[in-house]
MIDO-784241 format. One record per residue (C-alpha): x, y, z; residue number from 1. Coordinates in Angstrom, 2 decimals, m for minus. Each point is the difference from the previous one (the first is absolute). Example, Ala and Ser with C-alpha at 12.3 -4.5 7.8 and 13.67 -1.06 7.14 Angstrom:
# MIDO-784241
        xx        yy        zz   pos
     12.30     m4.50      7.80     1
      1.37      3.44     m0.66     2
This chain:
# MIDO-784241
        xx        yy        zz   pos
    m27.10   m116.52     22.36     1
      3.48      0.58     m0.23     2
      1.06      3.92      0.37     3
      1.40     m0.12     m3.59     4
     m3.10     m1.44     m1.59     5
     m2.14      2.30      2.29     6
      2.00      2.99     m1.40     7
     m0.52     m0.95     m3.73     8
     m3.77     m0.38      0.79     9
     m2.03      3.01     m0.97    10
     m2.52      1.18      2.39    11
     m3.77     m0.47     m0.70    12
     m0.33      3.87      0.21    13
      3.01      0.31     m2.57    14
     m1.44     m2.76     m2.11    15
     m3.45      1.69     m0.37    16
      1.47      3.59     m0.36    17
      2.22     m0.56     m3.15    18
     m2.89     m0.60     m2.56    19
     m1.79      3.35      1.13    20
      3.13      1.99      0.12    21
      0.96     m1.20     m3.62    22
     m3.54      0.60     m1.25    23
      0.13      3.75      1.55    24
      3.71      0.44     m1.57    25
     m1.58     m0.90     m3.50    26
     m3.31      1.94      0.60    27
      2.05      3.19      0.80    28
      2.46     m0.65     m2.93    29
     m3.22     m0.47     m2.42    30
     m1.56      3.35      1.14    31
      3.26      1.77     m0.20    32
      0.59     m1.23     m3.74    33
     m3.45      1.30     m0.85    34
      0.83      3.42      1.27    35
      2.79      0.24     m2.42    36
     m2.29      1.16     m2.63    37
     m0.49      3.14      2.10    38
      3.81      1.00      0.00    39
      1.48     m1.41     m3.23    40
      0.42      2.47     m3.08    41
     m2.29     m0.91     m2.82    42
      2.62     m1.94     m2.12    43
      1.12     m2.04      2.94    44
     m3.62     m0.72      1.00    45
     m0.56     m1.27     m3.58    46
      2.83     m2.54     m0.07    47
     m1.07     m1.04      3.80    48
     m3.35     m0.59     m1.29    49
      1.50     m1.95     m2.86    50
      2.02     m2.02      2.46    51
     m3.18     m1.06      1.94    52
     m1.91     m1.16     m2.88    53
      3.32     m1.93     m1.27    54
      0.10     m1.65      3.46    55
     m3.64     m1.27     m0.53    56
      1.04     m1.58     m3.19    57
      3.14     m1.41      1.73    58
     m2.33     m1.75      2.46    59
     m1.70     m1.67     m2.84    60
      3.19     m1.54     m1.16    61
      0.72     m1.12      3.69    62
     m3.16     m1.95      0.11    63
      0.55     m2.02     m2.99    64
      3.72     m0.25      0.05    65
      1.17      0.62      3.44    66
     m2.62     m2.05      1.49    67
     m1.12     m2.52     m2.38    68
      3.50     m0.32     m2.00    69
     m1.88      0.53     m3.36    70
      1.57      2.15     m2.63    71
     m2.32      2.65     m1.43    72
      1.29      2.53     m2.51    73
     m3.40      1.84     m0.67    74
     m0.88      1.88      3.16    75
     m0.08      3.09     m1.73    76
     m2.47     m1.35     m2.38    77
     m2.33     m0.48      2.77    78
      0.61      3.50      1.28    79
     m0.90      1.05     m3.77    80
     m3.40     m1.75      0.55    81
     m0.67      1.75      3.19    82
      0.82      3.36     m1.59    83
     m1.94     m0.83     m2.99    84
     m3.28     m0.70      2.28    85
      0.60      3.02      2.02    86
      0.42      2.35     m3.26    87
     m3.31     m1.45     m1.15    88
     m2.08      0.41      2.95    89
      1.24      3.28      0.66    90
     m0.52      1.34     m3.30    91
     m3.52     m1.07      0.14    92
     m0.43      1.42      3.57    93
     m0.79     m3.33      1.61    94
      0.80     m0.48      3.73    95
      2.84      1.98      1.65    96
      3.70     m0.32     m0.47    97
      0.64     m2.36      2.98    98
     m2.68     m2.58     m1.06    99
      1.01      0.35     m3.66   100
      3.59     m0.99      1.11   101
     m1.36     m2.94      2.17   102
     m2.12     m1.28     m3.06   103
      3.00      0.46     m2.11   104
      1.79     m2.35      2.23   105
     m2.94     m2.49     m0.12   106
     m0.23      0.04     m3.59   107
      3.88     m0.89     m0.17   108
     m0.73     m3.29      2.14   109
     m1.34     m2.04     m2.97   110
      2.69      0.84     m2.24   111
      2.46     m1.15      2.84   112
     m1.77     m3.11      0.27   113
      0.15     m0.62     m3.52   114
      3.68      0.51      0.00   115
      0.28     m2.26      2.85   116
     m1.26     m3.10     m1.79   117
      3.30     m0.58     m1.78   118
      1.77      0.21      3.35   119
     m1.86     m3.30      0.85   120
      2.08     m1.72     m2.51   121
      3.13      2.35     m0.64   122
      2.67      1.06      2.19   123
      3.09      2.37     m0.30   124
      0.99      1.22     m3.38   125
     m3.08     m1.73     m1.88   126
     m2.56      2.18      2.34   127
      2.53      3.02     m0.32   128
     m0.66     m0.27     m3.84   129
     m3.83     m0.39      0.22   130
     m0.44      3.05      2.36   131
      2.39      2.05     m2.01   132
     m2.07     m1.03     m3.07   133
     m3.02      1.31      1.67   134
      1.63      3.30      0.65   135
      0.86      0.41     m3.36   136
     m3.46     m0.65     m1.20   137
     m1.41      2.37      2.45   138
      2.32      2.68     m1.42   139
     m1.11     m0.65     m3.53   140
     m3.44      0.29      1.03   141
      0.55      3.30      1.72   142
      1.71      1.08     m3.01   143
     m3.14     m0.54     m2.19   144
     m2.37      1.09      2.82   145
      0.81      3.26      1.57   146
     m0.93      0.35      3.75   147
     m3.68      1.68      0.29   148
      0.40      3.71     m0.09   149
      3.37      0.17     m1.28   150
     m0.96      0.80     m3.85   151
     m2.62      2.71      1.41   152
      2.13      1.58      2.44   153
     m2.00     m0.89      2.84   154
      1.85     m0.43      3.27   155
     m0.83     m2.05      3.01   156
     m1.52      2.13      2.68   157
      0.55     m0.51      3.75   158
     m2.84      0.67      2.44   159
      0.56      3.24      2.20   160
      1.61     m1.60      3.06   161
      2.82     m1.60     m2.32   162
      0.32      2.94     m2.20   163
      3.18      1.44      1.33   164
      3.23     m1.73     m0.51   165
      0.84     m0.47      3.94   166
     m3.47     m1.54      0.43   167
      0.41     m2.36     m2.89   168
      3.49     m1.00      1.20   169
     m1.53     m0.48      3.52   170
     m2.72     m2.23     m1.84   171
      2.59     m2.17     m1.90   172
      1.89     m0.64      3.16   173
     m3.00     m1.25      1.91   174
     m0.95     m2.23     m2.81   175
      3.77     m1.35      0.16   176
     m0.36     m0.38      3.81   177
     m3.29     m1.68     m0.12   178
      1.24     m2.68     m2.82   179
      3.30     m0.34      1.89   180
     m1.84     m0.84      3.33   181
     m2.42     m2.13     m1.70   182
      2.71     m2.15     m1.57   183
      1.99     m0.18      3.22   184
     m3.09     m1.27      1.73   185
     m0.51     m2.40     m2.76   186
      3.49     m1.30      0.03   187
     m0.56     m1.11      3.79   188
     m3.06     m2.09     m1.12   189
     m0.26     m3.28     m1.54   190
     m1.31      1.54     m3.29   191
      3.30      2.00     m0.38   192
      2.25     m2.54      1.53   193
     m1.27     m2.38     m2.66   194
      2.12      2.19     m2.65   195
      3.04     m0.61      1.88   196
     m0.65     m3.77     m0.05   197
     m0.66      0.02     m3.70   198
      3.38      1.87     m0.46   199
      1.79     m2.60      1.96   200
     m1.59     m3.30     m1.28   201
     m3.16     m0.55     m1.69   202
     m0.01     m3.68      1.00   203
      0.28      1.12      3.70   204
     m2.84      2.64     m0.41   205
     m2.51     m2.56     m1.55   206
      0.78     m2.39      3.08   207
     m1.05      2.79      2.14   208
     m3.59     m0.11     m1.38   209
      0.62      3.09     m2.03   210
     m0.91      0.43     m3.73   211
      3.11      0.83     m2.01   212
     m2.00      1.37     m2.94   213
     m2.13      1.95      2.23   214
      3.00      1.44      1.92   215
      1.67      1.14     m3.29   216
     m3.26      1.32     m1.37   217
     m0.68      1.87      3.33   218
      3.71      1.62     m0.22   219
     m0.55      1.13     m3.54   220
     m3.56      1.32      0.76   221
      1.19      2.07      2.89   222
      3.02      1.38     m1.68   223
     m2.08      1.18     m2.94   224
     m2.51      1.74      2.31   225
      2.86      1.82      1.78   226
      1.98      0.80     m3.25   227
     m3.66      1.34     m1.37   228
     m0.29      2.17      2.98   229
      3.46      1.28     m0.52   230
     m1.16      0.93     m3.67   231
     m3.04      1.71      1.16   232
      2.07      2.12      2.36   233
      2.48      0.90     m2.69   234
     m2.62      1.37     m2.23   235
     m1.60      1.99      2.84   236
      3.40      1.45      0.40   237
      1.09      0.81     m3.49   238
     m3.86      0.54     m0.97   239
      0.81     m1.29     m3.46   240
      2.09     m2.93     m1.16   241
      1.20     m1.94     m3.24   242
      1.40     m3.40     m0.75   243
      3.52      1.50      0.74   244
     m0.81     m0.16      3.79   245
     m0.54     m3.65     m0.21   246
      2.73     m1.41     m2.41   247
      1.13     m3.74      0.67   248
      3.49      1.53      1.01   249
     m1.52      1.58      3.01   250
     m1.48     m3.49      0.86   251
      3.57     m1.33     m0.26   252
      1.40      2.76      2.33   253
     m2.67     m0.58      2.51   254
      0.82     m3.76     m0.03   255
      3.72      0.85      0.40   256
     m0.60      2.25      2.92   257
     m2.09     m2.85      1.44   258
      2.79     m2.46     m0.34   259
      2.54      2.71      1.48   260
     m2.13      1.24      2.86   261
     m2.31     m2.56      1.04   262
     m3.25      1.83     m0.67   263
     m2.28     m2.42      1.75   264
      1.01      2.19      3.02   265
     m1.36      3.56      0.69   266
      3.38      1.34      0.28   267
      1.50     m1.86     m2.98   268
     m2.98      1.41     m2.26   269
      0.49      3.52      1.49   270
      3.72      0.09     m0.85   271
     m0.85     m1.35     m3.66   272
     m2.53      2.81     m0.31   273
      2.43      2.69      1.09   274
      2.80     m1.62     m2.50   275
     m2.66      0.12     m2.90   276
     m0.48      3.56      0.62   277
      3.35      1.37      0.98   278
      2.55     m2.08     m1.96   279
     m1.15      1.28     m3.29   280
      0.04      3.50      1.28   281
      3.46     m0.37      1.29   282
      1.41     m1.19     m3.25   283
     m1.74      3.02     m1.59   284
      1.51      2.68      2.23   285
      3.44     m1.72     m0.24   286
     m0.14     m0.06     m3.85   287
     m0.09     m4.02     m0.37   288
     m2.01     m1.72     m2.42   289
     m3.44     m1.16      1.82   290
      0.23     m3.38     m1.75   291
      2.50     m0.79      2.64   292
     m2.97     m0.30      2.35   293
     m0.90     m3.31     m1.41   294
      3.80     m1.29      0.32   295
      0.35      0.99      3.47   296
     m3.25     m1.67      1.14   297
      1.06     m3.00     m1.96   298
      3.43     m0.35      1.74   299
     m1.63      0.49      3.24   300
     m2.44     m3.00     m0.91   301
      2.79     m2.03     m1.06   302
      2.11      0.79      3.22   303
     m3.04     m1.07      2.01   304
     m0.36     m3.32     m1.81   305
      3.49     m0.74      0.34   306
      0.07      0.41      3.58   307
     m3.27     m2.06      0.27   308
     m1.31      1.75      3.14   309
     m3.28      1.43     m1.66   310
      0.84      3.82     m0.33   311
      0.95      2.68      2.37   312
     m3.14      0.22      2.37   313
     m0.11     m3.82      0.26   314
      3.91      0.16      1.13   315
     m0.94      2.69      2.70   316
     m2.88     m1.70      1.23   317
      1.89     m3.05      0.31   318
      2.70      1.50      1.91   319
     m2.45      1.62      2.56   320
     m1.70     m3.29      0.28   321
      3.35     m1.57      0.99   322
      0.65      2.72      2.39   323
     m3.30     m0.29      1.78   324
      0.58     m3.69      0.01   325
      3.31      0.43      2.21   326
     m2.32      1.55      2.66   327
     m2.50     m2.74      0.15   328
     m0.05     m2.56      2.71   329
      1.48     m3.17     m0.35   330
     m3.19     m1.95      0.76   331
     m3.66      0.41     m1.15   332
     m2.45      2.20      1.92   333
     m2.00     m1.92      2.46   334
     m3.40     m1.54     m0.96   335
     m3.23      1.55      1.28   336
     m1.42     m1.73      2.91   337
     m2.94     m0.92     m1.77   338
      2.01     m1.54     m2.99   339
      2.10     m2.02      2.76   340
     m3.19     m1.47      1.51   341
     m1.97     m0.78     m3.49   342
     m1.10     m3.59     m0.24   343
      1.60     m2.27     m2.47   344
     m1.49     m0.81     m3.43   345
     m1.87     m3.26     m0.46   346
      0.37     m1.60     m3.20   347
     m3.15     m1.52     m1.71   348
      0.48     m3.72      1.10   349
      0.40     m2.82     m2.49   350
      0.25     m0.25     m3.87   351
      2.65      1.18     m2.35   352
      0.86      3.73     m0.56   353
      2.16     m0.84     m3.00   354
     m0.36     m3.20     m1.99   355
      1.72     m0.89     m3.43   356
     m1.13     m2.62     m2.34   357
      2.13     m1.48     m2.64   358
      1.91      3.42     m0.61   359
      2.45     m0.08     m2.92   360
      2.29      2.64     m1.44   361
      1.79     m0.67     m3.31   362
      2.60      1.78     m1.85   363
     m0.30     m1.53     m3.49   364
      0.86     m3.59      0.44   365
      1.41      0.45      3.60   366
     m2.29     m0.51      3.03   367
      1.01      2.43      2.69   368
     m3.01     m1.34      2.06   369
     m1.68     m3.18     m0.80   370
     m3.52     m1.02      1.61   371
      0.57      1.49      3.41   372
     m2.53     m0.48      2.65   373
      0.27      1.97      3.24   374
     m2.31      1.17      2.80   375
      0.65      2.39      2.76   376
     m2.60     m0.22      2.81   377
     m1.02      3.22      1.72   378
      1.69      1.10      3.36   379
      3.21     m1.96     m1.01   380
      3.62      0.99     m1.05   381
      1.08     m2.37     m2.87   382
      3.30     m0.26     m1.98   383
      0.98     m0.55     m3.49   384
      3.52     m1.33     m0.56   385
      2.39     m1.49     m2.56   386
      3.18      0.40     m1.87   387
      0.82      3.15     m2.08   388
     m1.89     m0.30     m3.17   389
     m2.80     m2.46      1.56   390
     m2.69      2.59     m1.15   391
     m0.70      1.69      3.34   392
      0.05      3.47     m1.17   393
     m1.75     m0.88     m3.15   394
     m2.92     m1.45      2.11   395
     m0.35      3.12      1.94   396
     m0.10      2.05     m3.41   397
     m2.68     m2.38     m1.33   398
     m2.20     m0.14      3.17   399
      0.27      3.98      0.38   400
     m1.04      0.60     m3.47   401
      3.34      1.06     m1.74   402
      0.54     m3.01     m2.19   403
     m2.40     m2.26     m1.94   404
     m0.78     m3.15      0.86   405
     m2.05     m3.28     m0.32   406
     m2.19     m1.55      2.74   407
     m2.01      1.81      2.75   408
      0.94      2.49      2.81   409
     m2.69      0.39      2.71   410
      0.10      2.62      2.80   411
     m2.53     m0.39      2.78   412
     m1.68     m2.73     m1.98   413
     m0.61      2.15     m3.03   414
      1.97     m0.27     m3.32   415
      1.89      2.96     m0.78   416
      1.48     m1.13     m3.33   417
     m1.79      2.76     m1.85   418
      1.24      2.84      2.47   419
      2.81      2.35     m0.74   420
      3.26      0.29      2.22   421
     m1.38      3.35      1.54   422
     m3.49     m1.55      0.40   423
      1.54     m3.06      1.96   424
      1.81      2.17      2.26   425
     m3.32      1.85      0.66   426
     m1.72     m3.14      0.87   427
      2.61     m0.91      2.68   428
      2.82     m1.69     m1.92   429
      3.12      1.90      0.99   430
      3.78     m0.72     m0.96   431
      3.56      1.14      0.56   432
      2.53      0.05     m2.59   433
      3.40     m1.87      0.23   434
      1.88      3.04     m1.28   435
      0.00      3.33      2.09   436
     m2.91      2.12     m1.64   437
     m0.32      2.65      2.84   438
     m0.30      3.68     m0.79   439
      3.01      1.51      1.44   440
     m0.93      3.63     m0.23   441
     m3.05     m0.64      2.38   442
     m0.11     m0.11      3.74   443
     m0.90     m3.22      1.95   444
     m3.36      1.21      0.70   445
     m0.84      1.01     m3.60   446
      1.00     m3.41     m1.02   447
     m2.02     m1.85      2.41   448
     m2.86      2.11     m1.01   449
      0.57     m0.83     m3.42   450
      0.10     m3.54      0.45   451
     m2.93     m0.33      2.38   452
     m2.55      1.17     m2.57   453
     m2.26      1.57      2.46   454
      0.09      3.24      2.43   455
      2.47     m1.39      2.15   456
     m0.36      1.66      3.35   457
      2.97      0.92      2.17   458
     m0.68     m2.71      2.78   459
     m0.37     m2.60     m2.62   460
      3.15      0.95     m1.79   461
      2.00     m0.34      3.09   462
     m1.44     m3.26      0.99   463
      1.38     m1.26     m3.33   464
      3.29      1.44      0.38   465
      0.26     m1.25      3.68   466
     m1.13     m3.53     m0.83   467
      2.95     m0.39     m2.39   468
      2.55      2.36      1.98   469
      0.07      2.55     m3.01   470
      1.67      3.34     m0.03   471
     m1.47      3.42      0.94   472
     m2.87      0.94     m2.38   473
      1.60      3.50     m0.83   474
      3.33     m1.60     m0.93   475
      0.76      0.04     m3.90   476
     m0.27     m3.32     m1.67   477
      3.39      0.63     m1.58   478
      1.63      0.22      3.42   479
     m1.22     m3.44      0.91   480
      2.05     m3.20     m0.85   481
     m1.23     m2.60     m2.23   482
     m0.98     m2.41      2.71   483
     m2.17      2.56      1.83   484
     m1.54      1.05     m3.26   485
     m1.23     m3.44     m0.61   486
     m1.60     m0.11      3.62   487
     m1.81      3.40     m0.87   488
     m1.12     m1.44     m3.29   489
     m1.49     m2.89      1.93   490
     m1.49      2.26      2.69   491
     m1.66      2.16     m2.64   492
     m1.52     m3.46     m1.58   493
     m1.28     m0.88      3.33   494
     m1.44      3.23      0.92   495
     m2.19     m0.43     m3.21   496
     m1.49     m2.98      1.72   497
     m0.36     m2.27     m3.07   498
     m1.22     m3.47     m0.15   499
      3.36     m1.42     m0.66   500
      3.53      1.68     m0.55   501
      2.53     m1.77     m2.20   502
      3.31      0.66      1.24   503
      2.99     m0.38     m2.42   504
      3.20     m0.51      2.05   505
     m0.87      2.64      2.61   506
      2.99     m1.11      2.09   507
      2.54      1.07     m2.31   508
      2.34      2.43      1.45   509
     m0.71     m1.21      3.60   510
      2.61     m1.35      2.14   511
     m0.73     m3.29      2.10   512
     m1.43      1.56      3.04   513
     m2.23      2.29     m2.00   514
     m1.17     m2.82     m2.22   515
     m1.17     m1.85      3.15   516
     m1.79      2.86      1.60   517
     m1.57      0.42     m3.65   518
     m1.05     m3.55      0.08   519
     m1.63      0.61      3.50   520
     m1.96      2.75     m1.26   521
     m0.98     m1.63     m3.22   522
     m1.69     m2.90      2.20   523
     m2.15      2.73      1.61   524
     m1.17      1.71     m3.25   525
     m3.23     m2.09     m0.40   526
     m1.06      0.96      3.80   527
      1.07      3.78     m0.14   528
     m0.99      0.91     m3.58   529
     m2.51     m2.71     m0.87   530
      1.87     m1.15     m3.33   531
      1.79     m3.22     m1.14   532
      3.55      0.20     m1.27   533
      1.69     m2.00     m2.64   534
      3.56      0.31      0.62   535
      2.63     m0.60     m3.03   536
      3.43     m0.31      1.89   537
      3.31     m1.53     m0.41   538
      0.88      0.30      3.81   539
     m1.21     m3.44      1.43   540
      0.62      1.08      3.41   541
     m2.67      2.92     m0.54   542
     m2.24     m2.33     m1.73   543
      0.12     m2.59      2.86   544
     m0.50      2.59      2.47   545
     m3.08      1.77     m1.71   546
     m1.96     m2.50     m1.90   547
     m2.25     m2.81      0.62   548
     m0.37     m1.23     m3.34   549
      2.70     m0.28     m2.86   550
     m0.33     m0.72     m3.78   551
      3.13     m0.61     m2.05   552
      0.30      0.44     m3.64   553
      2.87     m1.46     m2.26   554
     m0.02      0.56     m3.71   555
     m3.47      1.63      0.23   556
     m1.66     m3.01      1.53   557
     m0.98     m0.81      3.55   558
      1.98     m2.41      1.45   559
     m1.19      0.02      3.68   560
     m2.65      1.88      2.00   561
     m1.03     m0.39      3.75   562
      1.05      0.68      3.36   563
      3.30      2.01      0.40   564
      2.15     m2.66      1.88   565
     m1.24     m2.81     m1.93   566
      0.71      1.87     m3.46   567
      3.36      1.50      0.96   568
      1.19     m3.51      1.14   569
     m1.08     m1.86     m3.05   570
      2.95     m1.56     m1.90   571
     m1.55      1.17     m3.34   572
     m0.13      3.63      1.14   573
      3.52     m0.42      1.44   574
      1.55     m1.22     m3.50   575
     m2.15      2.59     m1.93   576
      0.53      3.00      2.36   577
      3.08     m0.54      2.29   578
      2.25     m1.86     m2.15   579
     m0.24     m3.57      1.26   580
     m1.08     m2.21      2.72   581
      3.21      0.57      2.11   582
     m1.07      3.65      0.40   583
     m3.07     m0.93      2.08   584
């Protein structure tokens, strides 16, 4: 290793010591904050408790908007449901307060799923109107039905351990820390990464084998639970609440803070909670109208949207990620010895893995594809070529379930015509997209784990990156050039070990030398990963170097199919694709 590269490579001891040190620092910080309740004056302790409870609600906004990219203007309505349940159980003496709060969060989940249903069809301002309408409806219901115990003057009682304000502050802080840690853990798993995928592209999400409706409902349901817990904590602090604590305007303010501060991250949620508690108090002390609070938060949200960087916490994390990336080694970490000596995969011999029979796609009277027959054998790398507008991308969309068609598509000898797009991906039919659909705010490792569709071990992850010469797994995706992003995308698809992978112009952004290296790797895919490849590509050098079989489309019809050299030399193909016989 050259001296300069060796200096940039962190030692194994340093690499393994950083996470425990970071965890220790955060643990000490959490304990220190919990101890604030013992030293703060009563008024400031009250504000601090309110800030932590508001931070819990901010986390719920971060789930549905910051992660999944859906607008929800009714988070305080879910909090009201949680508070209503706590009030009802507490006045009846059923369970203790912590369990009442937990149950309040669970009761809010069905309402979150119910409000999530319109998100399956609606987006943007239309979804915002629906959620705001729900918030208004809840406000009307609360106006007609007081919280249990409010009319009779009964207050919520805390258990002896939480009776004092310092103890209750510590309890609220512990709940916030537990929720923040749980959401951080989830954001590194496929179930949480799916939210980022939905925010980026619903089509790409389905192509990964993820249910888009299920992912959206999961986000709304979990955000309702977190908000319901926040409502339970609030009534536990105030001991009694009214509809005024959960007015729709507070949901709007929570959403504005979520946009401005990126409350999908714990630090953004905490700053949002502090802002909700302190800004009105600062305005009161300076003699300014407290209505300015909403205006300030709205201006902050507009500024964040104008910048397009995802909020304060997201910007800070991105800067930190790029700083860490500068210290990463230029190459990849070495493969474990066991992975280097692992035997190659042997594909099941014989028979087609993908077979299309009389596949047709029409747009009114125009036939984009007309009775296309195509067969890709197991263990082969085949190509689909043709001039622009020939129907190649339409064919991929139809085969993978994104476009309606006539005819039959069979995968592994089984018809999949009635299977959804995400169902086809789960059966082992995976694809890439012509446009860049990578998720910029994930690391290379996170993106690979999302694409792979299973619990990808470190050794398996490195094998996929080494195979295509990808970047370091800890590098942010937005710091990687477009050509390398395409390689990372292909590596993730191969790590899923599907039956067949359909690659739509993966060589875009690669120079000539990189393209030829990529072709050499594609030839080895069936032996290394056990899957066939159907390559859609305009680079004829890449096609000739990588593929054994070629099918040519022109005006939606197959004009040639067979061995690569024979098809590429066909006069009919030369005329249709390369512009004339002289081009041969």
